C-alpha positions in Angstrom: 39.9 0.7 -15.7 38.5 -1.7 -17.7 34.8 -2.9 -18.4 34.4 -6.5 -17.8 30.4 -6.8 -17.8 28.2 -8.3 -20.3 27.3 -6.6 -23.8 25.3 -3.2 -23.6 26.4 -1.9 -20.4 23.2 -3.6 -18.4 22.4 -1.8 -15.2 22.5 -4.9 -13.4 25.8 -5.8 -14.9 28.2 -2.7 -14.4 31.1 -4.6 -13.7 34.8 -3.2 -14.0 38.1 -4.1 -13.4 41.4 -2.1 -12.1 44.9 -2.3 -13.1 47.3 -3.4 -10.3 48.6 -1.1 -8.0 52.0 0.6 -8.8 53.8 3.3 -6.9 56.6 5.3 -8.2 57.8 5.8 -4.5 57.6 2.2 -3.7 54.9 3.0 -1.1 52.8 0.2 -0.3 48.8 0.3 -1.4 46.4 2.1 1.5 43.0 2.3 -0.5 41.3 2.4 -3.7 37.9 4.1 -4.4 35.5 3.6 -7.5 33.2 6.3 -8.8 30.2 6.4 -11.2 28.8 9.7 -12.6 26.0 10.9 -15.0 27.3 13.2 -18.0 25.0 15.0 -20.2 26.5 17.6 -22.7 26.7 18.0 -26.3 29.0 14.9 -26.6 26.4 12.4 -25.5 23.8 10.9 -27.8 20.5 12.3 -27.6 21.6 15.7 -25.9 18.9 18.5 -26.8 20.4 21.9 -27.5 20.2 24.4 -24.9 19.6 22.0 -22.0 21.8 22.4 -19.0 24.9 20.1 -18.7 25.2 17.6 -16.1 28.7 17.3 -14.9 30.7 14.3 -13.6 31.2 16.2 -10.4 27.5 16.2 -9.7 26.0 13.3 -7.3 28.3 10.7 -8.2 27.7 7.1 -6.8 31.2 6.4 -4.8 32.3 3.3 -3.7 33.8 4.9 -0.6 37.3 4.2 0.6 38.2 0.5 0.3 41.3 -0.6 2.4 41.6 -4.0 0.5 42.9 -4.1 -3.1 40.0 -5.9 -5.1 40.8 -6.0 -8.9 36.9 -5.9 -9.9 33.9 -4.0 -8.6 30.2 -3.9 -9.5 28.3 -1.0 -9.0 24.5 -1.5 -7.9 21.6 -1.1 -10.1 20.3 1.7 -8.1 23.6 3.7 -8.7 22.3 4.4 -12.6 19.4 5.0 -14.6 18.8 3.1 -17.7 19.3 5.4 -21.0 21.6 7.8 -19.4 25.3 8.2 -20.2 27.9 7.8 -17.5 31.3 7.6 -16.7 33.4 5.0 -14.5 36.6 5.7 -13.0 38.9 4.4 -10.4 41.6 5.5 -8.2 44.4 4.4 -5.7 45.9 5.8 -2.6 49.2 4.7 -1.0 50.3 4.6 2.6 51.6 8.2 2.7 48.1 9.5 1.9 48.5 10.2 -1.6 45.8 9.5 -4.0 46.6 8.7 -7.8 44.9 10.8 -10.1 41.4 9.3 -11.2 41.6 6.9 -14.1 40.9 7.8 -17.7 36.9 7.2 -17.9 34.9 4.6 -19.7 32.0 6.3 -20.9 28.8 4.2 -21.9 25.1 4.4 -22.0 23.2 2.2 -19.5 20.8 -0.4 -21.0 17.7 -2.0 -19.4 18.2 -5.4 -17.2 16.6 -8.5 -18.1 13.5 -8.2 -15.7 11.5 -10.9 -17.5 11.5 -13.3 -14.6 10.1 -10.6 -12.3 7.5 -9.4 -14.5 6.4 -13.0 -15.1 6.7 -13.9 -11.6 5.4 -11.1 -9.3 2.1 -9.4 -9.0 0.7 -6.8 -6.7 -2.5 -8.7 -5.5 -3.8 -6.2 -2.6 -3.6 -2.7 -2.1 -5.4 -1.2 1.2 -5.2 2.4 0.1 -7.7 4.0 2.2 -8.5 1.8 5.3 -11.5 2.1 7.3 -11.3 4.8 10.1 -9.4 4.3 13.4 -11.5 3.4 16.3 -11.2 5.2 19.6 -8.9 2.9 21.2 -6.6 3.2 18.0 -7.0 7.0 18.0 -5.7 6.6 21.9 -2.6 5.2 20.4 -2.0 8.0 18.0 -3.0 6.1 14.9 -5.2 7.3 12.2 -6.7 5.5 9.2 -3.5 5.7 7.0 -1.5 3.9 9.5 -3.2 0.8 8.3 -2.4 1.0 4.9 -0.6 -2.0 3.3 0.3 -3.5 -0.2 0.5 -7.1 -0.8 2.9 -8.7 -3.4 2.6 -12.4 -4.6 5.1 -14.7 -6.5 2.8 -16.8 -8.6 5.8 -18.7 -10.0 7.1 -22.0 -9.0 10.5 -20.9 -8.1 11.5 -18.7 -5.2 12.8 -15.3 -6.2 15.6 -13.1 -4.5 14.3 -9.4 -4.2 17.6 -7.7 -4.0 17.6 -4.6 -5.8 13.7 -4.3 -6.2 12.2 -1.1 -5.0 8.7 0.5 -4.8 9.6 3.9 -6.6 6.0 5.3 -7.0 3.1 5.5 -4.7 5.4 4.4 -1.8 9.3 4.5 -1.5 10.6 1.1 -0.3 13.8 -1.0 -1.1 13.8 -4.8 -0.1 16.5 -5.7 2.0 19.2 -7.7 0.3 18.9 -11.1 0.3 15.1 -10.9 0.8 13.6 -13.9 -0.7 9.7 -14.2 -1.9 8.9 -18.1 -1.9 7.0 -19.7 -4.7 3.3 -19.1 -4.6 3.7 -17.2 -1.5 3.0 -13.4 -0.5 4.9 -10.5 1.2 3.6 -7.4 2.8 4.9 -3.7 2.8 3.1 -1.6 5.6 3.1 2.0 6.6 3.0 1.0 10.4 3.8 -2.5 11.5 2.6 -1.9 15.3 -0.8 -0.4 14.0 -1.0 -3.4 11.2 -0.4 -6.0 13.8 -2.9 -4.6 16.2 -5.8 -4.9 13.6 -4.8 -7.9 11.5 -2.6 -9.9 13.9 1.1 -11.0 14.3 3.1 -13.4 12.1 1.9 -12.3 8.8 4.7 -12.0 6.2 5.8 -8.3 6.6 9.1 -7.5 4.5 9.0 -4.1 6.1 7.5 -0.8 6.6 7.7 1.8 4.0 9.2 5.5 4.4 7.6 7.4 7.5 6.2 10.4 5.4 4.8 8.1 2.8 1.1 7.1 2.6 -1.1 6.1 -0.4 -3.4 8.5 -2.0 -7.0 8.1 -1.0 -7.9 9.7 -4.4 -5.8 7.2 -6.4 -2.4 7.2 -7.8 0.1 5.1 -9.4 2.2 2.5 -7.8 5.4 1.3 -9.5 7.8 -1.7 -8.5 11.0 -1.1 -10.2 14.4 -2.8 -10.6 17.2 -0.5 -9.5 16.7 3.1 -10.2 13.5 2.9 -12.0 13.3 -0.1 -14.5 9.4 -0.9 -14.5 8.3 -4.4 -13.2 4.7 -3.8 -12.3 2.7 -0.5 -12.6 -0.7 -0.1 -11.1 -2.9 3.3 -11.4 -5.7 2.9 -9.3 -8.7 5.2 -8.7 -11.4 5.8 -6.2 -13.8 6.3 -9.1 -15.6 4.0 -11.2 -14.8 1.8 -13.1 -12.5 1.0 -10.1 -14.3 -0.4 -7.2 -15.4 2.6 -5.0 -16.2 0.4 -1.7 -12.3 0.1 -1.4 -12.4 3.9 -0.8 -12.8 3.8 3.2 -15.6 1.6 3.6 -13.5 -1.3 5.0 -12.5 -3.1 2.1 -9.5 -3.6 -0.2 -8.4 -3.6 -3.9 -7.7 -7.3 -4.8 -6.4 -8.6 -7.9 -8.6 -11.1 -9.4 -7.2 -14.3 -10.7 -3.3 -13.4 -10.3 -1.9 -16.3 -12.1 -3.8 -15.2 -15.3 -3.3 -11.6 -15.3 -0.5 -10.3 -17.1 2.0 -7.7 -16.7 0.4 -5.8 -19.4 -3.1 -5.8 -18.0 -2.1 -5.9 -14.5 -3.4 -2.2 -13.7 -6.8 -2.4 -15.5 -9.8 -1.7 -13.4 -11.7 -4.8 -14.8 -9.2 -7.2 -13.2 -9.8 -5.7 -9.6 -12.6 -6.1 -7.1 -13.5 -4.8 -3.8 -13.1 -7.4 -1.0 -12.7 -8.2 2.5 -9.2 -7.5 3.8 -6.8 -10.7 3.7 -3.3 -9.2 3.9 -0.6 -12.1 3.3 -3.2 -14.9 1.9 -5.3 -15.4 -1.1 -7.9 -12.6 -2.1 -10.6 -12.1 0.3 -14.4 -12.7 -0.6 -15.8 -10.1 -2.9 -17.9 -7.5 -1.1 -21.6 -7.8 -0.5 -24.3 -6.5 -2.5 -28.3 -6.8 -2.0 -28.4 -9.2 -4.7 -26.0 -11.7 -3.2 -27.3 -11.0 0.3 -30.8 -11.9 -0.8 -29.8 -14.9 -2.9 -27.7 -16.2 0.2 -30.8 -15.9 2.5 -33.2 -17.8 0.1 -35.1 -14.8 -1.4 -33.5 -15.1 -4.9 -31.5 -12.3 -6.9 -35.0 -10.7 -8.0 -36.1 -10.0 -4.2 -37.6 -6.6 -3.9 -36.0 -4.3 -1.4 -39.5 -3.2 0.0 -41.1 -6.5 0.5 -41.3 -8.0 4.2 -41.6 -11.7 3.8 -41.4 -12.4 7.4 -44.0 -9.8 8.2 -41.8 -8.3 11.2 -42.3 -4.8 9.9 -38.7 -4.8 8.5 -38.5 -4.6 4.9 -35.6 -6.4 2.9 -33.3 -3.4 2.5 -33.2 -2.9 6.3 -32.8 -6.6 7.2 -30.0 -6.5 4.8 -28.5 -3.4 6.2 -28.8 -4.8 9.8 -27.7 -8.2 8.8 -30.7 -9.7 10.2 -32.7 -12.8 8.9 -35.3 -11.7 6.4 -37.5 -14.9 6.8 -37.7 -14.7 10.6 -38.8 -11.9 13.0 -35.7 -9.9 13.5 -37.1 -6.8 15.6 -34.4 -7.7 18.1 -31.7 -6.7 15.6 -33.2 -3.1 15.4 -31.0 -0.2 16.7 -31.4 0.2 20.6 -31.5 3.5 22.5 -30.2 3.8 26.2 -29.0 6.3 28.7 -25.5 5.1 29.4 -23.0 6.5 32.0 -19.9 7.5 30.1 -16.7 9.0 31.5 -15.7 11.4 28.5 -14.9 14.5 30.7 -13.8 15.3 34.3 -16.5 13.2 35.6 -18.9 10.5 34.4 -22.3 11.8 33.0 -25.2 10.4 31.4 -25.7 10.3 27.7 -28.1 9.0 25.3 -26.6 6.0 23.1 -27.8 4.6 20.1 -26.3 1.4 19.0 -26.8 -1.1 16.1 -25.0 -3.8 14.2 -24.7 -3.0 10.5 -23.0 -4.7 7.3 -19.2 -4.3 7.1 -18.9 -5.9 3.6 -21.4 -4.0 1.6 -20.6 -1.9 -1.4 -24.1 -0.6 -2.1 -25.6 0.9 1.3 -25.1 4.3 2.8 -25.9 4.8 6.6 -26.3 7.8 8.5 -27.5 8.6 12.0 -30.0 11.7 12.2 -31.1 13.5 15.6 -34.2 15.3 16.0 -35.4 17.5 19.2 -39.1 17.6 17.9 -39.8 14.6 15.3 -40.2 17.4 12.6 -36.7 18.6 12.0 -33.9 15.9 11.5 -30.2 16.6 11.4 -27.2 15.0 10.4 -24.0 15.2 12.0 -25.2 16.1 15.4 -24.7 12.5 17.1 -21.3 11.4 17.7 -19.5 8.0 16.9 -18.3 6.7 20.2 -17.3 3.0 19.4 -16.9 1.0 16.4 -16.1 -2.6 16.9 -15.4 -5.1 13.8 -17.1 -8.5 14.3 -15.7 -11.9 13.4 -18.3 -12.2 10.8 -17.3 -9.0 9.0 -20.3 -6.9 10.5 -19.5 -3.8 12.5 -21.1 -2.6 15.6 -21.3 1.1 16.1 -22.4 3.1 19.3 -23.4 6.5 18.6 -24.2 9.2 21.7 -26.0 12.5 22.0 -23.3 15.5 21.7 -23.8 16.8 25.2 -24.6 15.0 28.6 -28.5 14.9 29.1 -30.6 16.6 31.7 -34.2 16.8 32.5 -34.9 19.6 29.6 -33.5 17.6 27.1 -35.5 15.7 24.4 -33.3 13.6 21.9 -34.8 11.3 19.3 -32.5 9.3 17.0 -33.2 7.3 13.8 -31.2 5.3 11.6 -31.4 6.1 7.7 -30.1 3.7 5.2 -30.0 4.4 1.4 -29.3 1.7 -1.3 
């Protein structure tokens, strides 16, 4: 066996050649096999005394039986880890089924590949780590909020890139298929559940694939790492659900978006101030930034210094509530107030009447907290009594919610509902 790769045994160039096949019994060639295995013992540079040994027979990367003689072979970058020591060997088999001994080994320390093109060209541009909860119809399909998670990758360069040997090795486990291409300026999506994703965001988006079944992004934050081969880092981002990271991406219907990807370097890719909370925009340029009272007030002609307690249209609804209900603060908007009705709902064995409480709220705000409270006497108000029965995301980004009484009504029930908004 002879090493024929480049200098320093780069992990992406572990190429070897075998001597010609020879048989003392003149039996013809039948097969050959290559093996690469890590070793760690006192003869290895960097060995620490009393560390356990790693023997060559432990978990080797093997080519499997190759029935055609090919004098050269290249191991995959995923077969070895950078800065570890390995031995490569080859052996032959004749047609009588006899294998030769393994060849004398070539022992070497693996060096890093040149990943500069990937580091300069690829950016993680959107992370949906804690999607808004599944609707009733989505739950009926067996889906939960985590089924709608996704990661978006963009090629910010002017050249198409092949992604063979690239993998997500932290946060999620996903290997790009051999021959995968991300075109110049374009995006690819890695999703948790393709069916769930397409039901919410539409078909035809550039999905590279689904990550492993048991993986899901941590709602409390974690490290996401895109690697070459067995772990050479290209991009690392450690997000969090606490400030200074944008907290409205934590279950409020927004996603983490990388701000100005072309001007964010690999070194500062993971800095919180380079990310903002935006409207989900998988497979395309980052969505609009999430809404605040100030931006809403400016957009509705009130100016950035508007008071939350003013009522400029004198309709009895202060600016904060107009903002919360996405109504017009300059025109009477009482029709946008929550509506209470009695509706027949088929929830159990037979249809029954329930009190429902419906309203449309902001779906893009970062500074509002909504709660529905219930009382039987208008004195004591309780949370967590009303049941969220339906939630619809509207085309303009607002959300319509219908809440109901926790039990069917009868002549002895009295239920009062109110919407509490804090901002």
